[in-house]
C-alpha positions in Angstrom: 45.9 -46.8 18.0 48.3 -44.1 16.9 47.9 -40.5 17.8 48.5 -39.4 14.2 45.1 -40.4 13.0 43.2 -39.3 16.0 41.9 -35.7 15.9 40.7 -34.0 19.1 38.7 -30.8 19.3 41.7 -29.1 21.0 44.0 -29.7 18.0 43.9 -27.2 15.2 43.4 -28.3 11.7 42.3 -26.8 8.4 38.5 -26.9 8.3 36.8 -28.9 5.5 34.1 -27.7 3.2 31.3 -29.1 5.4 32.7 -28.1 8.8 30.6 -25.6 10.7 31.9 -22.1 11.1 33.8 -21.5 14.3 31.8 -19.9 17.1 33.4 -16.8 18.5 33.7 -17.1 22.3 35.3 -13.7 22.9 32.4 -11.6 21.8 29.0 -11.4 23.4 26.1 -12.2 21.0 24.2 -9.1 19.8 20.5 -9.0 19.5 20.4 -7.7 15.9 22.8 -4.9 15.9 22.4 -1.3 14.9 20.9 -2.1 11.5 18.1 -4.2 13.1 17.5 -1.5 15.7 17.1 1.2 12.9 14.7 -1.0 10.9 12.7 -1.7 14.0 12.4 2.0 14.7 11.3 2.7 11.1 8.5 0.1 11.3 7.4 1.1 14.8 6.9 4.8 13.9 5.7 5.4 10.4 6.9 8.4 8.5 4.9 11.6 8.8 3.5 11.2 5.3 2.2 7.7 6.0 0.5 8.7 9.3 -3.3 8.8 9.1 -5.3 11.6 10.6 -8.3 11.0 12.8 -11.4 9.2 11.4 -13.4 12.4 11.3 -10.7 14.2 9.3 -10.4 11.2 7.0 -14.1 11.0 6.2 -14.2 14.8 5.7 -11.5 14.6 3.0 -13.1 11.5 1.5 -16.5 13.2 1.2 -15.0 16.4 -0.3 -13.0 14.6 -2.9 -15.5 11.9 -3.8 -18.5 14.3 -4.0 -16.4 16.6 -6.2 -15.6 13.9 -8.6 -19.3 12.7 -8.6 -20.2 16.2 -9.8 -17.9 15.9 -12.7 -19.7 12.7 -14.0 -22.2 12.7 -16.7 -25.7 13.7 -15.5 -27.2 10.3 -16.3 -24.7 8.5 -14.0 -24.5 11.0 -11.2 -27.5 9.8 -9.1 -26.6 6.1 -9.2 -22.9 6.8 -8.3 -23.9 9.1 -5.5 -26.3 6.5 -4.1 -23.6 3.9 -4.0 -21.0 6.3 -2.5 -23.6 7.1 0.2 -23.5 3.4 1.1 -19.8 3.8 1.7 -20.4 6.8 3.9 -23.1 4.9 5.9 -20.7 2.0 6.5 -18.0 4.4 7.6 -20.4 6.2 10.0 -21.6 2.9 11.5 -18.0 1.8 12.0 -18.4 -1.5 10.1 -15.4 -1.0 7.9 -12.0 -2.4 9.0 -9.3 0.1 9.8 -7.1 -1.1 7.0 -10.0 -0.6 4.5 -10.6 2.9 5.9 -6.9 3.7 5.4 -7.0 2.5 1.8 -10.1 4.6 1.1 -8.4 7.6 2.6 -5.3 7.0 0.5 -7.5 6.6 -2.6 -9.0 10.0 -1.9 -5.6 11.4 -1.5 -4.5 9.9 -4.9 -7.6 11.5 -6.5 -6.8 14.8 -4.8 -3.2 14.6 -6.1 -4.6 13.6 -9.6 -2.5 10.5 -9.6 -4.5 8.0 -11.6 -1.9 5.2 -11.5 -1.8 5.2 -7.7 -5.6 5.5 -7.6 -5.9 2.4 -9.8 -3.5 0.4 -7.6 -5.4 1.4 -4.5 -8.7 0.6 -6.0 -7.4 -2.9 -7.0 -6.2 -3.4 -3.5 -9.5 -2.4 -2.0 -11.4 -4.8 -4.3 -9.1 -7.7 -4.0 -8.3 -7.6 -0.2 -11.8 -6.4 1.0 -14.2 -7.6 -1.6 -16.8 -8.8 0.8 -17.1 -5.4 2.5 -17.2 -3.2 -0.6 -19.2 -5.1 -3.2 -22.0 -2.4 -3.3 -19.8 0.7 -3.7 -16.3 -0.3 -4.9 -17.3 -0.4 -8.6 -18.5 3.2 -8.3 -15.1 4.3 -7.1 -13.9 3.1 -10.5 -16.2 5.7 -12.1 -14.4 8.4 -10.1 -11.0 7.1 -11.4 -12.3 7.2 -15.0 -13.1 10.9 -14.5 -9.5 11.5 -13.4 -8.0 9.4 -16.3 -10.1 11.3 -18.8 -9.0 14.6 -17.4 -5.3 13.5 -17.4 -5.5 12.3 -21.0 -6.9 15.6 -22.1 -4.2 17.6 -20.5 -1.3 15.3 -21.4 0.8 16.8 -24.2 0.9 14.7 -27.4 4.5 13.8 -28.5 4.9 13.5 -32.3 7.3 10.5 -32.0 5.1 8.6 -29.5 3.6 5.4 -30.7 -0.1 5.7 -29.8 -1.4 2.3 -30.9 1.3 -0.2 -31.7 0.5 -3.0 -34.1 
């Protein structure tokens, strides 16, 4: 056998398209690097705006916001909506709601407080889709509160002359 056709690992050659990349032996492998460390820190400690207050503070804001919106409903709907919202308050007091659902309800109340109907709709949809079994009795009534906000936002929104209101 001739030495010309035989290739050993010690001889250098041009790598082919399917040859594995060379493994650097002079560097120690890193465990993710600085970018990975930064991402891990971001996920470990949420930003101040995303941090949730204590449960008692959360339910206090939720009650204030939701009850305020219930008072803005039509008189004929008010008692039924308040009755369903009270079921939510009872579940909260008993501690039967998952923490994630409590956080979503709190964020929904914050969206209503900020008068952000788009964010409120997204949060309501998340509550209903992800936690449907826990909120079947009171989640539809949260939608009534969002309707109040949407109606208020439509009334205060300026009408632009060139805006297409109802496209064909």
